[in-house]
C-alpha positions as CSV (number, residue, x, y, z in Angstrom):
1,V,0.0,-4.7,98.4
2,P,1.9,-3.2,101.3
3,A,5.6,-3.8,101.5
4,P,7.2,-3.5,105.0
5,G,9.5,-0.4,105.2
6,S,8.5,1.0,101.8
7,R,6.4,4.0,101.0
8,R,6.0,3.0,97.3
9,D,2.9,1.5,95.9
10,H,3.3,-2.2,95.0
11,Y,0.8,-4.1,92.9
12,R,0.1,-7.7,92.5
13,F,-1.7,-9.1,89.4
14,R,-3.4,-12.4,89.4
15,K,-2.4,-15.1,86.9
16,H,-4.1,-14.5,83.5
17,A,-4.9,-10.9,84.5
18,W,-4.0,-9.5,81.1
19,S,-5.9,-12.1,79.1
20,T,-8.9,-11.6,81.4
21,L,-8.7,-7.9,80.8
22,M,-8.6,-8.4,77.0
23,G,-11.5,-10.9,77.3
24,N,-13.6,-8.2,78.8
25,Q,-13.1,-6.1,75.7
26,N,-15.8,-8.1,74.0
27,T,-18.3,-5.6,75.3
28,L,-16.4,-2.8,73.5
29,L,-16.2,-4.9,70.3
30,A,-20.0,-5.6,70.4
31,G,-20.6,-1.9,70.9
32,M,-18.6,-1.0,67.9
33,W,-20.4,-3.6,65.8
34,D,-23.7,-2.2,66.9
35,A,-22.6,1.4,66.1
36,A,-21.7,0.3,62.6
37,A,-25.0,-1.5,62.2
38,G,-26.8,1.7,63.3
39,G,-24.8,3.8,60.8
40,I,-25.5,1.4,58.0
41,K,-29.2,1.6,58.8
42,I,-29.1,5.4,58.5
43,A,-26.7,5.8,55.6
44,G,-27.7,2.8,53.6
45,R,-25.5,-0.2,53.0
46,E,-24.6,0.8,49.4
47,S,-23.6,4.4,50.2
48,V,-19.9,5.3,50.5
49,V,-20.4,5.7,54.2
50,G,-22.4,2.4,54.4
51,L,-19.6,0.5,52.6
52,R,-17.0,1.8,55.1
53,L,-19.3,0.9,58.0
54,D,-19.9,-2.5,56.5
55,E,-16.2,-3.1,56.6
56,M,-16.1,-1.8,60.2
57,Q,-18.9,-4.2,61.1
58,D,-17.1,-7.1,59.4
59,F,-13.9,-6.3,61.3
60,Y,-15.5,-6.0,64.7
61,G,-17.6,-9.2,64.1
62,F,-14.4,-11.0,63.2
63,M,-12.6,-9.7,66.3
64,Q,-15.5,-10.8,68.5
65,R,-15.5,-14.3,67.0
66,E,-11.7,-14.7,67.3
67,M,-11.0,-13.1,70.6
68,A,-12.1,-16.0,72.8
69,A,-10.2,-18.6,70.8
70,L,-7.1,-16.3,70.8
71,I,-7.2,-15.9,74.6
72,D,-7.7,-19.6,75.1
73,R,-4.6,-20.4,72.9
74,W,-2.6,-17.8,74.8
75,R,-3.5,-19.3,78.1
76,E,-2.6,-22.8,76.9
77,Q,0.7,-21.7,75.5
78,Y,1.5,-19.6,78.6
79,D,0.7,-22.4,81.0
80,A,2.8,-24.8,78.9
81,G,5.7,-22.3,79.1
82,Q,5.6,-21.7,75.3
83,A,4.5,-18.0,75.2
């Protein structure tokens, strides 16, 4: 955003820019879940590697499920002045 008389860069962020950015991370979370699934298929679920990848898959699945609700709660609290 240009500022009269200034040579510096100025930026303006829309409301909820940060929560929108985090919401877009679901693609990354899904990719990590898929990567773990592929590794489990190759290594076998009961192998040492498979067990670690199973935990990874559980974690990223949890993050995918929780992220939308977390962002919704953040927006509600922020808009109510409680964040």
